[in-house]
mmCIF file as gemmi writes it, N, C-alpha and C atoms, coordinates in Angstrom:
data_model
loop_
_atom_site.group_PDB
_atom_site.id
_atom_site.type_symbol
_atom_site.label_atom_id
_atom_site.label_alt_id
_atom_site.label_comp_id
_atom_site.label_asym_id
_atom_site.label_entity_id
_atom_site.label_seq_id
_atom_site.pdbx_PDB_ins_code
_atom_site.Cartn_x
_atom_site.Cartn_y
_atom_site.Cartn_z
_atom_site.occupancy
_atom_site.B_iso_or_equiv
_atom_site.pdbx_formal_charge
_atom_site.auth_seq_id
_atom_site.auth_asym_id
_atom_site.pdbx_PDB_model_num
ATOM 1 N N . ALA Axp A 1 ? 91.566 113.093 127.018 1 0 ? 1 A 1
ATOM 2 C CA . ALA Axp A 1 ? 91.64 113.369 125.621 1 0 ? 1 A 1
ATOM 3 C C . ALA Axp A 1 ? 93.062 113.191 125.064 1 0 ? 1 A 1
ATOM 4 N N . GLU Axp A 2 ? 94.051 113.564 125.852 1 0 ? 2 A 1
ATOM 5 C CA . GLU Axp A 2 ? 95.451 113.373 125.428 1 0 ? 2 A 1
ATOM 6 C C . GLU Axp A 2 ? 95.772 111.895 125.248 1 0 ? 2 A 1
ATOM 7 N N . ALA Axp A 3 ? 95.228 111.038 126.041 1 0 ? 3 A 1
ATOM 8 C CA . ALA Axp A 3 ? 95.455 109.628 125.905 1 0 ? 3 A 1
ATOM 9 C C . ALA Axp A 3 ? 94.886 109.046 124.618 1 0 ? 3 A 1
ATOM 10 N N . ILE Axp A 4 ? 93.8 109.658 124.109 1 0 ? 4 A 1
ATOM 11 C CA . ILE Axp A 4 ? 93.193 109.203 122.877 1 0 ? 4 A 1
ATOM 12 C C . ILE Axp A 4 ? 94.016 109.596 121.66 1 0 ? 4 A 1
ATOM 13 N N . GLY Axp A 5 ? 94.512 110.816 121.619 1 0 ? 5 A 1
ATOM 14 C CA . GLY Axp A 5 ? 95.282 111.246 120.537 1 0 ? 5 A 1
ATOM 15 C C . GLY Axp A 5 ? 95.344 112.779 120.415 1 0 ? 5 A 1
ATOM 16 N N . PRO Axp A 6 ? 96.303 113.258 119.558 1 0 ? 6 A 1
ATOM 17 C CA . PRO Axp A 6 ? 96.472 114.745 119.501 1 0 ? 6 A 1
ATOM 18 C C . PRO Axp A 6 ? 95.255 115.456 118.841 1 0 ? 6 A 1
ATOM 19 N N . ASN Axp A 7 ? 94.546 114.824 117.934 1 0 ? 7 A 1
ATOM 20 C CA . ASN Axp A 7 ? 93.408 115.483 117.315 1 0 ? 7 A 1
ATOM 21 C C . ASN Axp A 7 ? 92.262 115.6 118.279 1 0 ? 7 A 1
ATOM 22 N N . CYS Axp A 8 ? 92.051 114.578 119.042 1 0 ? 8 A 1
ATOM 23 C CA . CYS Axp A 8 ? 90.994 114.63 120.109 1 0 ? 8 A 1
ATOM 24 C C . CYS Axp A 8 ? 91.374 115.697 121.106 1 0 ? 8 A 1
ATOM 25 N N . LEU Axp A 9 ? 92.585 115.767 121.501 1 0 ? 9 A 1
ATOM 26 C CA . LEU Axp A 9 ? 93.013 116.842 122.471 1 0 ? 9 A 1
ATOM 27 C C . LEU Axp A 9 ? 92.791 118.23 121.896 1 0 ? 9 A 1
ATOM 28 N N . MET Axp A 10 ? 93.042 118.374 120.591 1 0 ? 10 A 1
ATOM 29 C CA . MET Axp A 10 ? 92.851 119.662 119.966 1 0 ? 10 A 1
ATOM 30 C C . MET Axp A 10 ? 91.357 120.055 119.967 1 0 ? 10 A 1
ATOM 31 N N . VAL Axp A 11 ? 90.46 119.092 119.72 1 0 ? 11 A 1
ATOM 32 C CA . VAL Axp A 11 ? 89.06 119.403 119.741 1 0 ? 11 A 1
ATOM 33 C C . VAL Axp A 11 ? 88.55 119.77 121.156 1 0 ? 11 A 1
ATOM 34 N N . VAL Axp A 12 ? 89.016 118.997 122.173 1 0 ? 12 A 1
ATOM 35 C CA . VAL Axp A 12 ? 88.63 119.292 123.537 1 0 ? 12 A 1
ATOM 36 C C . VAL Axp A 12 ? 89.152 120.658 123.989 1 0 ? 12 A 1
ATOM 37 N N . THR Axp A 13 ? 90.415 120.973 123.552 1 0 ? 13 A 1
ATOM 38 C CA . THR Axp A 13 ? 90.964 122.287 123.878 1 0 ? 13 A 1
ATOM 39 C C . THR Axp A 13 ? 90.17 123.374 123.228 1 0 ? 13 A 1
ATOM 40 N N . ARG Axp A 14 ? 89.736 123.155 122.03 1 0 ? 14 A 1
ATOM 41 C CA . ARG Axp A 14 ? 88.955 124.132 121.301 1 0 ? 14 A 1
ATOM 42 C C . ARG Axp A 14 ? 87.574 124.328 122.033 1 0 ? 14 A 1
ATOM 43 N N . PHE Axp A 15 ? 86.944 123.162 122.436 1 0 ? 15 A 1
ATOM 44 C CA . PHE Axp A 15 ? 85.702 123.31 123.168 1 0 ? 15 A 1
ATOM 45 C C . PHE Axp A 15 ? 85.872 124.107 124.435 1 0 ? 15 A 1
ATOM 46 N N . LEU Axp A 16 ? 86.824 123.796 125.202 1 0 ? 16 A 1
ATOM 47 C CA . LEU Axp A 16 ? 87.031 124.387 126.509 1 0 ? 16 A 1
ATOM 48 C C . LEU Axp A 16 ? 87.578 125.748 126.515 1 0 ? 16 A 1
ATOM 49 N N . SER Axp A 17 ? 88.134 126.207 125.372 1 0 ? 17 A 1
ATOM 50 C CA . SER Axp A 17 ? 88.697 127.556 125.281 1 0 ? 17 A 1
ATOM 51 C C . SER Axp A 17 ? 87.637 128.619 124.982 1 0 ? 17 A 1
ATOM 52 N N . ASP Axp A 18 ? 86.437 128.165 124.589 1 0 ? 18 A 1
ATOM 53 C CA . ASP Axp A 18 ? 85.356 129.088 124.294 1 0 ? 18 A 1
ATOM 54 C C . ASP Axp A 18 ? 84.724 129.541 125.611 1 0 ? 18 A 1
ATOM 55 N N . ARG Axp A 19 ? 85.017 130.75 126.016 1 0 ? 19 A 1
ATOM 56 C CA . ARG Axp A 19 ? 84.508 131.248 127.319 1 0 ? 19 A 1
ATOM 57 C C . ARG Axp A 19 ? 83.065 131.7 127.206 1 0 ? 19 A 1
ATOM 58 N N . VAL Axp A 20 ? 82.568 131.962 126.014 1 0 ? 20 A 1
ATOM 59 C CA . VAL Axp A 20 ? 81.194 132.434 125.891 1 0 ? 20 A 1
ATOM 60 C C . VAL Axp A 20 ? 80.202 131.321 126.156 1 0 ? 20 A 1
ATOM 61 N N . GLN Axp A 21 ? 80.472 130.159 125.744 1 0 ? 21 A 1
ATOM 62 C CA . GLN Axp A 21 ? 79.582 129.035 125.955 1 0 ? 21 A 1
ATOM 63 C C . GLN Axp A 21 ? 80.211 128.057 126.948 1 0 ? 21 A 1
ATOM 64 N N . ASP Axp A 22 ? 79.351 127.422 127.703 1 0 ? 22 A 1
ATOM 65 C CA . ASP Axp A 22 ? 79.82 126.365 128.578 1 0 ? 22 A 1
ATOM 66 C C . ASP Axp A 22 ? 79.877 125.074 127.74 1 0 ? 22 A 1
ATOM 67 N N . ARG Axp A 23 ? 81.082 124.648 127.443 1 0 ? 23 A 1
ATOM 68 C CA . ARG Axp A 23 ? 81.288 123.463 126.605 1 0 ? 23 A 1
ATOM 69 C C . ARG Axp A 23 ? 81.677 122.187 127.373 1 0 ? 23 A 1
ATOM 70 N N . LEU Axp A 24 ? 81.413 122.178 128.658 1 0 ? 24 A 1
ATOM 71 C CA . LEU Axp A 24 ? 81.795 121.003 129.43 1 0 ? 24 A 1
ATOM 72 C C . LEU Axp A 24 ? 80.958 119.775 129.027 1 0 ? 24 A 1
ATOM 73 N N . LYS Axp A 25 ? 79.651 119.955 128.865 1 0 ? 25 A 1
ATOM 74 C CA . LYS Axp A 25 ? 78.802 118.819 128.508 1 0 ? 25 A 1
ATOM 75 C C . LYS Axp A 25 ? 79.172 118.201 127.161 1 0 ? 25 A 1
ATOM 76 N N . PRO Axp A 26 ? 79.351 119.037 126.086 1 0 ? 26 A 1
ATOM 77 C CA . PRO Axp A 26 ? 79.768 118.416 124.819 1 0 ? 26 A 1
ATOM 78 C C . PRO Axp A 26 ? 81.125 117.76 124.927 1 0 ? 26 A 1
ATOM 79 N N . THR Axp A 27 ? 82.016 118.249 125.745 1 0 ? 27 A 1
ATOM 80 C CA . THR Axp A 27 ? 83.329 117.662 125.924 1 0 ? 27 A 1
ATOM 81 C C . THR Axp A 27 ? 83.22 116.291 126.581 1 0 ? 27 A 1
ATOM 82 N N . GLN Axp A 28 ? 82.335 116.204 127.587 1 0 ? 28 A 1
ATOM 83 C CA . GLN Axp A 28 ? 82.122 114.926 128.255 1 0 ? 28 A 1
ATOM 84 C C . GLN Axp A 28 ? 81.429 113.9 127.295 1 0 ? 28 A 1
ATOM 85 N N . LEU Axp A 29 ? 80.487 114.362 126.498 1 0 ? 29 A 1
ATOM 86 C CA . LEU Axp A 29 ? 79.881 113.518 125.531 1 0 ? 29 A 1
ATOM 87 C C . LEU Axp A 29 ? 80.861 113.031 124.471 1 0 ? 29 A 1
ATOM 88 N N . LEU Axp A 30 ? 81.711 113.952 124.007 1 0 ? 30 A 1
ATOM 89 C CA . LEU Axp A 30 ? 82.756 113.6 123.007 1 0 ? 30 A 1
ATOM 90 C C . LEU Axp A 30 ? 83.643 112.53 123.518 1 0 ? 30 A 1
ATOM 91 N N . LEU Axp A 31 ? 84.132 112.651 124.735 1 0 ? 31 A 1
ATOM 92 C CA . LEU Axp A 31 ? 85.036 111.672 125.309 1 0 ? 31 A 1
ATOM 93 C C . LEU Axp A 31 ? 84.329 110.328 125.503 1 0 ? 31 A 1
ATOM 94 N N . ARG Axp A 32 ? 83.075 110.39 125.77 1 0 ? 32 A 1
ATOM 95 C CA . ARG Axp A 32 ? 82.277 109.19 126.033 1 0 ? 32 A 1
ATOM 96 C C . ARG Axp A 32 ? 82.112 108.387 124.682 1 0 ? 32 A 1
ATOM 97 N N . LEU Axp A 33 ? 82.252 109.017 123.578 1 0 ? 33 A 1
ATOM 98 C CA . LEU Axp A 33 ? 82.173 108.341 122.326 1 0 ? 33 A 1
ATOM 99 C C . LEU Axp A 33 ? 83.297 107.287 122.152 1 0 ? 33 A 1
ATOM 100 N N . SER Axp A 34 ? 84.37 107.505 122.814 1 0 ? 34 A 1
ATOM 101 C CA . SER Axp A 34 ? 85.503 106.545 122.745 1 0 ? 34 A 1
ATOM 102 C C . SER Axp A 34 ? 85.143 105.214 123.376 1 0 ? 34 A 1
ATOM 103 N N . VAL Axp A 35 ? 84.214 105.252 124.357 1 0 ? 35 A 1
ATOM 104 C CA . VAL Axp A 35 ? 83.784 104.011 124.999 1 0 ? 35 A 1
ATOM 105 C C . VAL Axp A 35 ? 82.932 103.187 124.084 1 0 ? 35 A 1
ATOM 106 N N . LYS Axp A 36 ? 82.06 103.88 123.376 1 0 ? 36 A 1
ATOM 107 C CA . LYS Axp A 36 ? 81.061 103.214 122.446 1 0 ? 36 A 1
ATOM 108 C C . LYS Axp A 36 ? 81.736 102.811 121.09 1 0 ? 36 A 1
ATOM 109 N N . TYR Axp A 37 ? 82.545 103.722 120.515 1 0 ? 37 A 1
ATOM 110 C CA . TYR Axp A 37 ? 83.081 103.498 119.172 1 0 ? 37 A 1
ATOM 111 C C . TYR Axp A 37 ? 84.585 103.186 119.165 1 0 ? 37 A 1
ATOM 112 N N . GLY Axp A 38 ? 85.289 103.416 120.247 1 0 ? 38 A 1
ATOM 113 C CA . GLY Axp A 38 ? 86.676 103.164 120.246 1 0 ? 38 A 1
ATOM 114 C C . GLY Axp A 38 ? 87.519 104.429 120.061 1 0 ? 38 A 1
ATOM 115 N N . GLU Axp A 39 ? 88.697 104.376 120.701 1 0 ? 39 A 1
ATOM 116 C CA . GLU Axp A 39 ? 89.612 105.587 120.664 1 0 ? 39 A 1
ATOM 117 C C . GLU Axp A 39 ? 90.046 105.877 119.249 1 0 ? 39 A 1
ATOM 118 N N . ARG Axp A 40 ? 90.366 104.83 118.471 1 0 ? 40 A 1
ATOM 119 C CA . ARG Axp A 40 ? 90.903 105.053 117.114 1 0 ? 40 A 1
ATOM 120 C C . ARG Axp A 40 ? 89.863 105.778 116.256 1 0 ? 40 A 1
ATOM 121 N N . ASP Axp A 41 ? 88.616 105.343 116.307 1 0 ? 41 A 1
ATOM 122 C CA . ASP Axp A 41 ? 87.591 106.015 115.48 1 0 ? 41 A 1
ATOM 123 C C . ASP Axp A 41 ? 87.347 107.433 115.935 1 0 ? 41 A 1
ATOM 124 N N . LEU Axp A 42 ? 87.371 107.641 117.237 1 0 ? 42 A 1
ATOM 125 C CA . LEU Axp A 42 ? 87.147 109.025 117.739 1 0 ? 42 A 1
ATOM 126 C C . LEU Axp A 42 ? 88.315 109.907 117.28 1 0 ? 42 A 1
ATOM 127 N N . GLU Axp A 43 ? 89.53 109.438 117.377 1 0 ? 43 A 1
ATOM 128 C CA . GLU Axp A 43 ? 90.68 110.209 116.95 1 0 ? 43 A 1
ATOM 129 C C . GLU Axp A 43 ? 90.621 110.541 115.491 1 0 ? 43 A 1
ATOM 130 N N . LEU Axp A 44 ? 90.264 109.576 114.623 1 0 ? 44 A 1
ATOM 131 C CA . LEU Axp A 44 ? 90.125 109.751 113.235 1 0 ? 44 A 1
ATOM 132 C C . LEU Axp A 44 ? 89.004 110.732 112.87 1 0 ? 44 A 1
ATOM 133 N N . ALA Axp A 45 ? 87.899 110.626 113.61 1 0 ? 45 A 1
ATOM 134 C CA . ALA Axp A 45 ? 86.769 111.522 113.381 1 0 ? 45 A 1
ATOM 135 C C . ALA Axp A 45 ? 87.147 112.952 113.777 1 0 ? 45 A 1
ATOM 136 N N . CYS Axp A 46 ? 87.884 113.115 114.868 1 0 ? 46 A 1
ATOM 137 C CA . CYS Axp A 46 ? 88.347 114.466 115.29 1 0 ? 46 A 1
ATOM 138 C C . CYS Axp A 46 ? 89.281 115.059 114.211 1 0 ? 46 A 1
ATOM 139 N N . HIS Axp A 47 ? 90.116 114.224 113.688 1 0 ? 47 A 1
ATOM 140 C CA . HIS Axp A 47 ? 91.035 114.718 112.627 1 0 ? 47 A 1
ATOM 141 C C . HIS Axp A 47 ? 90.258 115.169 111.391 1 0 ? 47 A 1
ATOM 142 N N . ARG Axp A 48 ? 89.267 114.396 111.013 1 0 ? 48 A 1
ATOM 143 C CA . ARG Axp A 48 ? 88.425 114.755 109.875 1 0 ? 48 A 1
ATOM 144 C C . ARG Axp A 48 ? 87.642 116.082 110.141 1 0 ? 48 A 1
ATOM 145 N N . ALA Axp A 49 ? 87.092 116.2 111.317 1 0 ? 49 A 1
ATOM 146 C CA . ALA Axp A 49 ? 86.339 117.409 111.695 1 0 ? 49 A 1
ATOM 147 C C . ALA Axp A 49 ? 87.256 118.623 111.694 1 0 ? 49 A 1
ATOM 148 N N . ILE Axp A 50 ? 88.445 118.492 112.163 1 0 ? 50 A 1
ATOM 149 C CA . ILE Axp A 50 ? 89.388 119.599 112.146 1 0 ? 50 A 1
ATOM 150 C C . ILE Axp A 50 ? 89.734 119.95 110.718 1 0 ? 50 A 1
ATOM 151 N N . TYR Axp A 51 ? 89.977 118.941 109.845 1 0 ? 51 A 1
ATOM 152 C CA . TYR Axp A 51 ? 90.333 119.183 108.515 1 0 ? 51 A 1
ATOM 153 C C . TYR Axp A 51 ? 89.288 120.004 107.746 1 0 ? 51 A 1
ATOM 154 N N . PHE Axp A 52 ? 87.972 119.654 108.01 1 0 ? 52 A 1
ATOM 155 C CA . PHE Axp A 52 ? 86.872 120.375 107.347 1 0 ? 52 A 1
ATOM 156 C C . PHE Axp A 52 ? 86.374 121.561 108.175 1 0 ? 52 A 1
ATOM 157 N N . ASP Axp A 53 ? 87.021 121.88 109.283 1 0 ? 53 A 1
ATOM 158 C CA . ASP Axp A 53 ? 86.611 122.969 110.19 1 0 ? 53 A 1
ATOM 159 C C . ASP Axp A 53 ? 85.133 122.846 110.582 1 0 ? 53 A 1
ATOM 160 N N . GLN Axp A 54 ? 84.783 121.632 110.94 1 0 ? 54 A 1
ATOM 161 C CA . GLN Axp A 54 ? 83.417 121.351 111.427 1 0 ? 54 A 1
ATOM 162 C C . GLN Axp A 54 ? 83.491 120.72 112.792 1 0 ? 54 A 1
ATOM 163 N N . VAL Axp A 55 ? 84.078 121.479 113.735 1 0 ? 55 A 1
ATOM 164 C CA . VAL Axp A 55 ? 84.369 120.915 115.037 1 0 ? 55 A 1
ATOM 165 C C . VAL Axp A 55 ? 83.175 121.124 116.009 1 0 ? 55 A 1
ATOM 166 N N . SER Axp A 56 ? 82.373 120.078 116.107 1 0 ? 56 A 1
ATOM 167 C CA . SER Axp A 56 ? 81.228 120.075 117.097 1 0 ? 56 A 1
ATOM 168 C C . SER Axp A 56 ? 80.994 118.623 117.45 1 0 ? 56 A 1
ATOM 169 N N . TYR Axp A 57 ? 80.356 118.429 118.601 1 0 ? 57 A 1
ATOM 170 C CA . TYR Axp A 57 ? 80.069 117.121 119.06 1 0 ? 57 A 1
ATOM 171 C C . TYR Axp A 57 ? 79.165 116.381 118.016 1 0 ? 57 A 1
ATOM 172 N N . GLN Axp A 58 ? 78.136 117.152 117.549 1 0 ? 58 A 1
ATOM 173 C CA . GLN Axp A 58 ? 77.193 116.486 116.623 1 0 ? 58 A 1
ATOM 174 C C . GLN Axp A 58 ? 77.921 116.08 115.336 1 0 ? 58 A 1
ATOM 175 N N . LYS Axp A 59 ? 78.797 116.9 114.835 1 0 ? 59 A 1
ATOM 176 C CA . LYS Axp A 59 ? 79.437 116.575 113.578 1 0 ? 59 A 1
ATOM 177 C C . LYS Axp A 59 ? 80.388 115.38 113.759 1 0 ? 59 A 1
ATOM 178 N N . ILE Axp A 60 ? 81.114 115.364 114.861 1 0 ? 60 A 1
ATOM 179 C CA . ILE Axp A 60 ? 82.047 114.264 115.099 1 0 ? 60 A 1
ATOM 180 C C . ILE Axp A 60 ? 81.29 112.918 115.283 1 0 ? 60 A 1
ATOM 181 N N . LYS Axp A 61 ? 80.179 112.972 116.013 1 0 ? 61 A 1
ATOM 182 C CA . LYS Axp A 61 ? 79.319 111.783 116.204 1 0 ? 61 A 1
ATOM 183 C C . LYS Axp A 61 ? 78.8 111.294 114.875 1 0 ? 61 A 1
ATOM 184 N N . ALA Axp A 62 ? 78.385 112.217 114.038 1 0 ? 62 A 1
ATOM 185 C CA . ALA Axp A 62 ? 77.833 111.887 112.702 1 0 ? 62 A 1
ATOM 186 C C . ALA Axp A 62 ? 78.876 111.236 111.845 1 0 ? 62 A 1
ATOM 187 N N . ILE Axp A 63 ? 80.145 111.746 111.927 1 0 ? 63 A 1
ATOM 188 C CA . ILE Axp A 63 ? 81.242 111.184 111.129 1 0 ? 63 A 1
ATOM 189 C C . ILE Axp A 63 ? 81.418 109.717 111.495 1 0 ? 63 A 1
ATOM 190 N N . ILE Axp A 64 ? 81.444 109.462 112.855 1 0 ? 64 A 1
ATOM 191 C CA . ILE Axp A 64 ? 81.669 108.125 113.344 1 0 ? 64 A 1
ATOM 192 C C . ILE Axp A 64 ? 80.526 107.204 112.943 1 0 ? 64 A 1
ATOM 193 N N . GLN Axp A 65 ? 79.299 107.688 113.129 1 0 ? 65 A 1
ATOM 194 C CA . GLN Axp A 65 ? 78.127 106.842 112.876 1 0 ? 65 A 1
ATOM 195 C C . GLN Axp A 65 ? 77.996 106.513 111.335 1 0 ? 65 A 1
ATOM 196 N N . ALA Axp A 66 ? 78.424 107.46 110.525 1 0 ? 66 A 1
ATOM 197 C CA . ALA Axp A 66 ? 78.354 107.219 109.054 1 0 ? 66 A 1
ATOM 198 C C . ALA Axp A 66 ? 79.489 106.337 108.53 1 0 ? 66 A 1
ATOM 199 N N . GLY Axp A 67 ? 80.424 106.012 109.479 1 0 ? 67 A 1
ATOM 200 C CA . GLY Axp A 67 ? 81.583 105.214 109.078 1 0 ? 67 A 1
ATOM 201 C C . GLY Axp A 67 ? 82.617 105.957 108.224 1 0 ? 67 A 1
ATOM 202 N N . MET Axp A 68 ? 82.593 107.268 108.331 1 0 ? 68 A 1
ATOM 203 C CA . MET Axp A 68 ? 83.494 108.077 107.579 1 0 ? 68 A 1
ATOM 204 C C . MET Axp A 68 ? 84.809 108.391 108.275 1 0 ? 68 A 1
ATOM 205 N N . ALA Axp A 69 ? 84.993 107.931 109.493 1 0 ? 69 A 1
ATOM 206 C CA . ALA Axp A 69 ? 86.143 108.283 110.326 1 0 ? 69 A 1
ATOM 207 C C . ALA Axp A 69 ? 87.46 107.835 109.618 1 0 ? 69 A 1
ATOM 208 N N . SER Axp A 70 ? 87.454 106.674 109.048 1 0 ? 70 A 1
ATOM 209 C CA . SER Axp A 70 ? 88.688 106.163 108.385 1 0 ? 70 A 1
ATOM 210 C C . SER Axp A 70 ? 88.713 106.411 106.883 1 0 ? 70 A 1
ATOM 211 N N . ALA Axp A 71 ? 87.723 107.102 106.336 1 0 ? 71 A 1
ATOM 212 C CA . ALA Axp A 71 ? 87.755 107.385 104.901 1 0 ? 71 A 1
ATOM 213 C C . ALA Axp A 71 ? 88.881 108.381 104.626 1 0 ? 71 A 1
ATOM 214 N N . PRO Axp A 72 ? 89.539 108.247 103.455 1 0 ? 72 A 1
ATOM 215 C CA . PRO Axp A 72 ? 90.635 109.139 103.113 1 0 ? 72 A 1
ATOM 216 C C . PRO Axp A 72 ? 90.1 110.579 102.916 1 0 ? 72 A 1
ATOM 217 N N . LEU Axp A 73 ? 90.889 111.515 103.342 1 0 ? 73 A 1
ATOM 218 C CA . LEU Axp A 73 ? 90.605 112.914 103.151 1 0 ? 73 A 1
ATOM 219 C C . LEU Axp A 73 ? 90.898 113.316 101.716 1 0 ? 73 A 1
ATOM 220 N N . PRO Axp A 74 ? 90.307 114.384 101.213 1 0 ? 74 A 1
ATOM 221 C CA . PRO Axp A 74 ? 90.615 114.798 99.821 1 0 ? 74 A 1
ATOM 222 C C . PRO Axp A 74 ? 92.14 114.995 99.667 1 0 ? 74 A 1
ATOM 223 N N . GLY Axp A 75 ? 92.687 114.484 98.566 1 0 ? 75 A 1
ATOM 224 C CA . GLY Axp A 75 ? 94.123 114.639 98.325 1 0 ? 75 A 1
ATOM 225 C C . GLY Axp A 75 ? 94.981 113.563 98.926 1 0 ? 75 A 1
ATOM 226 N N . GLN Axp A 76 ? 94.346 112.675 99.699 1 0 ? 76 A 1
ATOM 227 C CA . GLN Axp A 76 ? 95.042 111.56 100.29 1 0 ? 76 A 1
ATOM 228 C C . GLN Axp A 76 ? 94.757 110.246 99.548 1 0 ? 76 A 1
ATOM 229 N N . ALA Axp A 77 ? 95.729 109.485 99.382 1 0 ? 77 A 1
ATOM 230 C CA . ALA Axp A 77 ? 95.484 108.153 98.732 1 0 ? 77 A 1
ATOM 231 C C . ALA Axp A 77 ? 94.812 107.222 99.764 1 0 ? 77 A 1
ATOM 232 N N . PRO Axp A 78 ? 93.87 106.436 99.32 1 0 ? 78 A 1
ATOM 233 C CA . PRO Axp A 78 ? 93.206 105.5 100.271 1 0 ? 78 A 1
ATOM 234 C C . PRO Axp A 78 ? 94.211 104.465 100.79 1 0 ? 78 A 1
ATOM 235 N N . GLU Axp A 79 ? 93.962 103.969 101.941 1 0 ? 79 A 1
ATOM 236 C CA . GLU Axp A 79 ? 94.825 102.952 102.549 1 0 ? 79 A 1
ATOM 237 C C . GLU Axp A 79 ? 94.612 101.665 101.694 1 0 ? 79 A 1
ATOM 238 N N . VAL Axp A 80 ? 95.731 101.074 101.321 1 0 ? 80 A 1
ATOM 239 C CA . VAL Axp A 80 ? 95.717 99.872 100.557 1 0 ? 80 A 1
ATOM 240 C C . VAL Axp A 80 ? 95.945 98.68 101.508 1 0 ? 80 A 1
ATOM 241 N N . GLN Axp A 81 ? 94.972 97.814 101.545 1 0 ? 81 A 1
ATOM 242 C CA . GLN Axp A 81 ? 95.098 96.582 102.387 1 0 ? 81 A 1
ATOM 243 C C . GLN Axp A 81 ? 95.937 95.569 101.614 1 0 ? 81 A 1
ATOM 244 N N . PRO Axp A 82 ? 96.841 94.84 102.288 1 0 ? 82 A 1
ATOM 245 C CA . PRO Axp A 82 ? 97.565 93.843 101.602 1 0 ? 82 A 1
ATOM 246 C C . PRO Axp A 82 ? 96.639 92.77 101.065 1 0 ? 82 A 1
ATOM 247 N N . SER Axp A 83 ? 96.92 92.364 99.844 1 0 ? 83 A 1
ATOM 248 C CA . SER Axp A 83 ? 96.063 91.337 99.269 1 0 ? 83 A 1
ATOM 249 C C . SER Axp A 83 ? 96.197 90.007 99.947 1 0 ? 83 A 1
ATOM 250 N N . ALA Axp A 84 ? 95.135 89.28 100.01 1 0 ? 84 A 1
ATOM 251 C CA . ALA Axp A 84 ? 95.138 87.98 100.661 1 0 ? 84 A 1
ATOM 252 C C . ALA Axp A 84 ? 95.781 87.004 99.699 1 0 ? 84 A 1
ATOM 253 N N . LYS Axp A 85 ? 96.475 86.049 100.288 1 0 ? 85 A 1
ATOM 254 C CA . LYS Axp A 85 ? 97.091 84.945 99.508 1 0 ? 85 A 1
ATOM 255 C C . LYS Axp A 85 ? 96.032 83.863 99.36 1 0 ? 85 A 1
ATOM 256 N N . PHE Axp A 86 ? 95.745 83.527 98.117 1 0 ? 86 A 1
ATOM 257 C CA . PHE Axp A 86 ? 94.754 82.525 97.86 1 0 ? 86 A 1
ATOM 258 C C . PHE Axp A 86 ? 95.442 81.173 97.586 1 0 ? 86 A 1
ATOM 259 N N . ARG Axp A 87 ? 94.835 80.118 97.999 1 0 ? 87 A 1
ATOM 260 C CA . ARG Axp A 87 ? 95.299 78.817 97.735 1 0 ? 87 A 1
ATOM 261 C C . ARG Axp A 87 ? 94.275 78.102 96.871 1 0 ? 87 A 1
ATOM 262 N N . TYR Axp A 88 ? 94.798 77.242 96.03 1 0 ? 88 A 1
ATOM 263 C CA . TYR Axp A 88 ? 93.874 76.456 95.233 1 0 ? 88 A 1
ATOM 264 C C . TYR Axp A 88 ? 93.318 75.339 96.121 1 0 ? 88 A 1
ATOM 265 N N . ALA Axp A 89 ? 92.066 75.047 95.845 1 0 ? 89 A 1
ATOM 266 C CA . ALA Axp A 89 ? 91.415 73.994 96.631 1 0 ? 89 A 1
ATOM 267 C C . ALA Axp A 89 ? 91.973 72.599 96.282 1 0 ? 89 A 1
ATOM 268 N N . ARG Axp A 90 ? 92.45 72.462 95.065 1 0 ? 90 A 1
ATOM 269 C CA . ARG Axp A 90 ? 92.998 71.187 94.609 1 0 ? 90 A 1
ATOM 270 C C . ARG Axp A 90 ? 94.355 71.429 94.01 1 0 ? 90 A 1
ATOM 271 N N . GLN Axp A 91 ? 95.185 70.402 94.081 1 0 ? 91 A 1
ATOM 272 C CA . GLN Axp A 91 ? 96.474 70.452 93.485 1 0 ? 91 A 1
ATOM 273 C C . GLN Axp A 91 ? 96.349 70.282 91.963 1 0 ? 91 A 1
ATOM 274 N N . ALA Axp A 92 ? 97.297 70.751 91.218 1 0 ? 92 A 1
ATOM 275 C CA . ALA Axp A 92 ? 97.306 70.678 89.744 1 0 ? 92 A 1
ATOM 276 C C . ALA Axp A 92 ? 97.3 69.203 89.291 1 0 ? 92 A 1
ATOM 277 N N . ARG Axp A 93 ? 97.985 68.342 90.047 1 0 ? 93 A 1
ATOM 278 C CA . ARG Axp A 93 ? 98.094 66.932 89.597 1 0 ? 93 A 1
ATOM 279 C C . ARG Axp A 93 ? 96.715 66.214 89.679 1 0 ? 93 A 1
ATOM 280 N N . GLU Axp A 94 ? 95.758 66.766 90.425 1 0 ? 94 A 1
ATOM 281 C CA . GLU Axp A 94 ? 94.447 66.167 90.418 1 0 ? 94 A 1
ATOM 282 C C . GLU Axp A 94 ? 93.709 66.373 89.088 1 0 ? 94 A 1
ATOM 283 N N . PHE Axp A 95 ? 94.105 67.427 88.407 1 0 ? 95 A 1
ATOM 284 C CA . PHE Axp A 95 ? 93.506 67.722 87.131 1 0 ? 95 A 1
ATOM 285 C C . PHE Axp A 95 ? 94.249 67.079 85.935 1 0 ? 95 A 1
ATOM 286 N N . PHE Axp A 96 ? 95.575 67.112 86.047 1 0 ? 96 A 1
ATOM 287 C CA . PHE Axp A 96 ? 96.368 66.696 84.914 1 0 ? 96 A 1
ATOM 288 C C . PHE Axp A 96 ? 97.098 65.406 85.09 1 0 ? 96 A 1
ATOM 289 N N . GLY Axp A 97 ? 97.053 64.856 86.284 1 0 ? 97 A 1
ATOM 290 C CA . GLY Axp A 97 ? 97.743 63.603 86.505 1 0 ? 97 A 1
ATOM 291 C C . GLY Axp A 97 ? 99.156 63.805 87.044 1 0 ? 97 A 1
ATOM 292 N N . GLU Axp A 98 ? 99.812 62.769 87.528 1 0 ? 98 A 1
ATOM 293 C CA . GLU Axp A 98 ? 101.086 62.875 88.174 1 0 ? 98 A 1
ATOM 294 C C . GLU Axp A 98 ? 102.246 63.268 87.216 1 0 ? 98 A 1
ATOM 295 N N . GLY Axp A 99 ? 102.201 62.818 86.041 1 0 ? 99 A 1
ATOM 296 C CA . GLY Axp A 99 ? 103.375 62.992 85.157 1 0 ? 99 A 1
ATOM 297 C C . GLY Axp A 99 ? 103.398 64.338 84.432 1 0 ? 99 A 1
ATOM 298 N N . THR Axp A 100 ? 102.359 65.064 84.427 1 0 ? 100 A 1
ATOM 299 C CA . THR Axp A 100 ? 102.349 66.333 83.671 1 0 ? 100 A 1
ATOM 300 C C . THR Axp A 100 ? 102.756 67.566 84.495 1 0 ? 100 A 1
ATOM 301 N N . VAL Axp A 101 ? 102.719 67.489 85.736 1 0 ? 101 A 1
ATOM 302 C CA . VAL Axp A 101 ? 103.004 68.689 86.567 1 0 ? 101 A 1
ATOM 303 C C . VAL Axp A 101 ? 104.404 68.594 87.16 1 0 ? 101 A 1
């Protein structure tokens, strides 16, 4: 869990610190999500679950499956992707001739 990220480690620590319930199976299932969905998505989903205080295997899996792992949290600005540079399919001289451009 530590190799995946600090939020994932926090969730696993929370699972395993509960002495009343045996949380080994959910912990194993949680870590196995990184194989199917990737470490980045698991880490982001754990962060989201901690933010909303909904820390359970089912909630974290649902966050990943819904594609909400990388969605901005309330109060955060969404990530802005750099805009693509577009090129014209034709040069301006094809439209206006050689002497005008």
